[in-house]
ROFI-105944 format. One record per residue (C-alpha): x, y, z. Coordinates in steps of 0.02 Angstrom, whole numbers, plus 50000, padded with zeros to 5 digits. Each point is the difference from the previous one (the first is absolute). Layout:
# residues N
(atom (X Y Z))
...
# end
This chain:
# residues 342
(atom (52052 49181 48969))
(atom (49968 50110 50153))
(atom (50067 50176 50037))
(atom (50058 50087 50140))
(atom (49868 50123 50007))
(atom (49865 49864 50005))
(atom (50095 49890 50102))
(atom (49994 50166 50134))
(atom (49816 50023 49945))
(atom (49943 49822 50020))
(atom (50129 50036 50178))
(atom (49885 50129 50075))
(atom (49846 49948 49963))
(atom (50018 49828 50089))
(atom (50074 50117 50144))
(atom (49815 50073 49999))
(atom (49875 49904 50176))
(atom (49875 49915 49890))
(atom (49821 50015 50083))
(atom (49919 49881 50116))
(atom (49820 49942 50033))
(atom (49939 50149 50087))
(atom (50105 50099 49965))
(atom (49956 50186 49971))
(atom (50034 50046 49822))
(atom (50120 50131 50003))
(atom (50135 50025 49863))
(atom (50151 49905 50034))
(atom (50115 50123 50043))
(atom (49888 50031 50159))
(atom (49970 49802 50064))
(atom (50070 49944 50134))
(atom (50164 49868 49980))
(atom (49981 49834 50055))
(atom (50159 50099 50135))
(atom (49847 50121 50068))
(atom (49849 49883 49998))
(atom (50127 49870 50110))
(atom (50033 50155 50121))
(atom (49831 50069 50010))
(atom (49960 49815 50075))
(atom (50029 50064 50184))
(atom (49826 50113 49967))
(atom (49900 49847 49953))
(atom (50043 49918 50140))
(atom (49969 50150 50129))
(atom (49825 49996 49927))
(atom (49949 49866 50001))
(atom (50077 49980 50179))
(atom (49892 50144 50051))
(atom (49847 49901 49924))
(atom (50002 49882 50084))
(atom (49957 50090 50159))
(atom (49856 50083 49897))
(atom (49902 49831 50106))
(atom (49823 50099 50046))
(atom (49917 50155 49917))
(atom (50039 50087 50162))
(atom (50171 49996 49944))
(atom (49986 50060 49827))
(atom (49907 50151 50038))
(atom (50160 50072 50127))
(atom (50088 49948 49834))
(atom (49880 50101 49875))
(atom (49946 50135 50135))
(atom (50206 50043 50040))
(atom (50034 50014 49794))
(atom (49811 50083 49974))
(atom (50109 50130 50134))
(atom (50166 49982 49936))
(atom (49912 50043 49807))
(atom (49886 50153 50021))
(atom (50094 50098 49964))
(atom (50070 49954 49868))
(atom (49998 50062 49844))
(atom (50030 49991 49825))
(atom (50173 50124 49994))
(atom (50063 49882 50140))
(atom (49973 49844 49900))
(atom (50086 50066 49856))
(atom (50134 50087 50095))
(atom (50024 49834 50077))
(atom (50010 49901 49828))
(atom (50172 50122 49982))
(atom (50108 49918 50128))
(atom (50162 49923 49947))
(atom (49996 49821 50140))
(atom (50036 49843 49942))
(atom (49922 49845 50033))
(atom (50104 49921 50099))
(atom (49973 50165 50108))
(atom (49859 49967 49996))
(atom (49961 49854 50086))
(atom (50164 50002 50132))
(atom (49885 50136 50063))
(atom (49852 49921 49987))
(atom (50077 49869 50095))
(atom (50050 50071 50115))
(atom (49859 50089 50044))
(atom (49893 49833 50029))
(atom (50154 49943 50093))
(atom (50005 50148 50126))
(atom (49779 50061 50022))
(atom (49913 49943 50149))
(atom (49948 49848 49977))
(atom (49786 50086 50005))
(atom (50048 50136 49878))
(atom (50105 49848 49855))
(atom (49900 49994 49875))
(atom (49964 50194 49994))
(atom (50173 50039 49981))
(atom (50043 49855 49890))
(atom (49866 50091 49877))
(atom (50048 50159 50025))
(atom (50185 49999 49938))
(atom (49934 49862 49877))
(atom (49872 50131 49920))
(atom (50157 50174 50018))
(atom (50120 49838 49913))
(atom (49877 49960 49835))
(atom (49940 50176 49955))
(atom (50178 50086 50017))
(atom (50191 50001 49932))
(atom (50045 49926 49848))
(atom (49915 49932 49890))
(atom (50026 49807 49986))
(atom (50004 50006 50204))
(atom (49834 50072 50003))
(atom (49959 49863 49849))
(atom (50092 49857 50111))
(atom (49942 50044 50175))
(atom (49784 50029 49937))
(atom (50046 49820 49926))
(atom (50022 49887 50169))
(atom (49845 50099 50041))
(atom (49881 49958 49877))
(atom (50065 49821 50024))
(atom (49950 50004 50182))
(atom (49833 50105 49996))
(atom (49966 49936 49827))
(atom (50069 49858 49956))
(atom (49870 49962 49860))
(atom (50066 50120 49914))
(atom (50188 49899 49997))
(atom (49877 49884 49916))
(atom (49994 49885 50188))
(atom (49830 49962 50103))
(atom (50021 50090 50174))
(atom (50006 49891 50167))
(atom (49860 49968 50093))
(atom (50091 50109 50143))
(atom (50071 50131 49906))
(atom (49791 50001 49925))
(atom (49923 50025 50147))
(atom (50141 50146 50073))
(atom (49986 50076 49832))
(atom (49791 49993 50025))
(atom (50036 50103 50146))
(atom (50077 50107 49958))
(atom (49898 50031 49832))
(atom (49845 50026 50139))
(atom (50075 50126 50122))
(atom (50035 50099 49873))
(atom (49822 50020 49905))
(atom (49931 50007 50202))
(atom (50086 50151 49986))
(atom (49934 50085 49841))
(atom (49830 50081 49968))
(atom (49870 49872 49903))
(atom (50015 50079 49857))
(atom (50186 50009 50016))
(atom (49989 49811 50071))
(atom (49899 49948 49844))
(atom (50140 50085 49886))
(atom (50122 49920 50083))
(atom (49937 49858 50012))
(atom (49970 49987 49806))
(atom (50182 50072 49962))
(atom (50086 49819 50101))
(atom (49860 49893 49899))
(atom (50090 50068 49853))
(atom (50172 50045 50036))
(atom (50013 49809 50085))
(atom (49961 49903 49826))
(atom (50150 49895 49911))
(atom (50107 50108 49956))
(atom (50142 49915 49869))
(atom (50115 50066 49928))
(atom (49900 50034 49835))
(atom (49881 50086 50100))
(atom (50095 50108 50051))
(atom (50132 50050 49889))
(atom (49822 50035 49873))
(atom (49949 50132 50146))
(atom (50155 50067 50063))
(atom (50024 50062 49800))
(atom (49810 50052 49949))
(atom (50006 50099 50156))
(atom (50182 50049 49963))
(atom (49923 50069 49799))
(atom (49862 50062 50093))
(atom (50035 50128 50091))
(atom (49950 50197 50001))
(atom (49904 49899 49822))
(atom (50173 49959 49907))
(atom (49935 49887 49865))
(atom (49856 50092 49963))
(atom (50092 50154 49956))
(atom (50115 49877 49907))
(atom (49838 49969 49895))
(atom (49948 50186 50008))
(atom (50164 49999 49912))
(atom (49979 49881 49871))
(atom (49849 50071 49944))
(atom (50062 50147 49956))
(atom (50146 49911 49896))
(atom (49873 49953 49897))
(atom (49889 50150 49986))
(atom (50101 50159 50030))
(atom (49844 50114 49993))
(atom (49932 49920 50148))
(atom (50120 50072 50113))
(atom (49899 50139 50087))
(atom (49849 49920 50020))
(atom (50123 49831 50070))
(atom (50029 50146 50115))
(atom (49870 50074 50050))
(atom (49889 49857 50002))
(atom (50102 49870 50099))
(atom (50193 50036 50014))
(atom (49971 50142 50132))
(atom (49847 49931 50087))
(atom (50091 49843 50032))
(atom (50143 50126 50073))
(atom (49857 50089 50118))
(atom (49918 49844 50068))
(atom (50145 49937 50025))
(atom (50109 50120 50095))
(atom (49841 50053 50123))
(atom (49981 49832 50041))
(atom (50184 49970 50039))
(atom (50024 50163 50094))
(atom (49827 50106 50084))
(atom (49859 49874 50000))
(atom (50161 49883 50105))
(atom (50047 50108 50114))
(atom (49864 50022 50043))
(atom (49942 49842 50051))
(atom (50150 49945 50043))
(atom (49980 49845 50028))
(atom (50144 49880 50047))
(atom (50076 49863 49873))
(atom (49934 49809 50063))
(atom (50190 49945 50012))
(atom (50003 50140 50145))
(atom (49851 49933 50077))
(atom (49993 49843 49992))
(atom (50167 49863 50001))
(atom (49923 49859 49923))
(atom (50005 50108 49811))
(atom (50077 49889 49879))
(atom (50104 50176 49909))
(atom (50035 49970 49841))
(atom (50166 50117 49929))
(atom (50029 50141 50081))
(atom (49885 50114 50113))
(atom (49934 50158 49983))
(atom (50047 50145 50037))
(atom (49811 50075 50007))
(atom (49846 50004 50090))
(atom (49856 49864 49930))
(atom (49835 50058 49997))
(atom (49962 49980 49874))
(atom (50096 49928 49870))
(atom (50076 50128 49872))
(atom (50041 49816 49880))
(atom (49809 49982 49966))
(atom (49963 50179 49965))
(atom (50134 50015 49907))
(atom (49956 49816 49919))
(atom (49813 50037 49987))
(atom (49988 50181 49953))
(atom (50124 49973 49887))
(atom (49895 49808 49915))
(atom (49842 50154 49986))
(atom (50086 50129 49911))
(atom (50064 49887 49891))
(atom (49860 49919 49937))
(atom (49920 50164 49946))
(atom (50151 50004 49880))
(atom (49990 49839 49958))
(atom (49834 49861 50044))
(atom (50073 49890 49924))
(atom (50115 49996 50153))
(atom (49890 49956 50117))
(atom (50009 49801 50066))
(atom (50203 50049 49972))
(atom (50029 50162 50118))
(atom (49850 49926 50125))
(atom (50084 49821 50017))
(atom (50169 50075 50048))
(atom (49939 50138 50115))
(atom (49913 49883 50102))
(atom (50147 49877 50014))
(atom (50105 50160 50075))
(atom (49878 50067 50100))
(atom (50005 49792 50045))
(atom (50208 50011 50010))
(atom (49993 50133 50126))
(atom (49930 49860 50143))
(atom (50099 49881 49925))
(atom (50142 50072 50030))
(atom (49955 50062 50185))
(atom (49979 50201 49983))
(atom (49803 50006 49996))
(atom (49869 49958 50082))
(atom (49876 49976 49887))
(atom (49876 50162 50090))
(atom (50165 50077 49920))
(atom (49960 49939 49814))
(atom (49828 49999 49977))
(atom (50016 50185 50066))
(atom (50152 50046 49893))
(atom (49894 49935 49854))
(atom (49852 50065 50027))
(atom (50094 50172 50010))
(atom (50111 49962 49829))
(atom (49822 49972 49912))
(atom (49915 50121 50097))
(atom (50125 50145 49944))
(atom (50070 49942 49830))
(atom (49811 50053 49937))
(atom (50031 50165 50116))
(atom (50150 50063 49924))
(atom (49963 49962 49814))
(atom (49824 50067 49993))
(atom (50096 50151 50086))
(atom (50146 49977 49834))
(atom (49852 49997 49880))
(atom (49889 50144 50061))
(atom (50119 50117 50013))
(atom (50076 49968 49791))
# end
């Protein structure tokens, strides 16, 4: 016999929106409802119409030049602040729709992309996700399990070339590699796996849990674990995430490239180098000094974390490579300092 509490629990679980192919793996309470997804339909329609106007490389160059001008002064703090709004999916969609209606014909594509980008980066969490899914279905249909149309593919190629030609040769190579990796098939299973992998390794959290487990087994090793592993990892992560990133001030790929597939929340920090990659490889090396038998597992996990940063749309390959190398070097230096002072 079903009790009233069980009925309430069942009703609550049934009311939570279910993920569909292409949905990003956000927690159920942040996932847009079917109604909110429907409210975002005008975004999808306006964006499709706007992109049909990108019918030449010259037009794509104009669009990217306009967007680059709008974003030139945008900082990670601006991205973080924009995400704190309270706008709903319906309100955002109406603004995009209105922009498509009133914008001059010659500027319609730019104006619609401007408003869509603003809608996808600000406001209530479920609203951001509903708008982002609409955008991905137009710009990156492969994430939704659908093949792009020939026209869509041609327009996307125009935009890709327009972005790359405005970059320096090295940045263009990095951006091109980013698109190759970031546009690999995004299945629901891979989205969930890489989303949670990058989440649990934030700041090297998983490595600290491993060190905590080791301490519980060998309590006398606390001092050496702190000096030779925990403290070097903390310093490594802090250096990369703050002074090093603040020095280079490279913008995230999703700010520069409208074709970036972004899974989950957009980080509000600089892009170069990757802090996740630094803590992943720095932590892997530090743990291997204590537990040599873990080498295969730790480096495999670190590699997957680094790869996830490109797959999720948060970093360029150059960010990931530099972060991995810096993490490895800083970990060695600060471990040596910790041992030499003891």
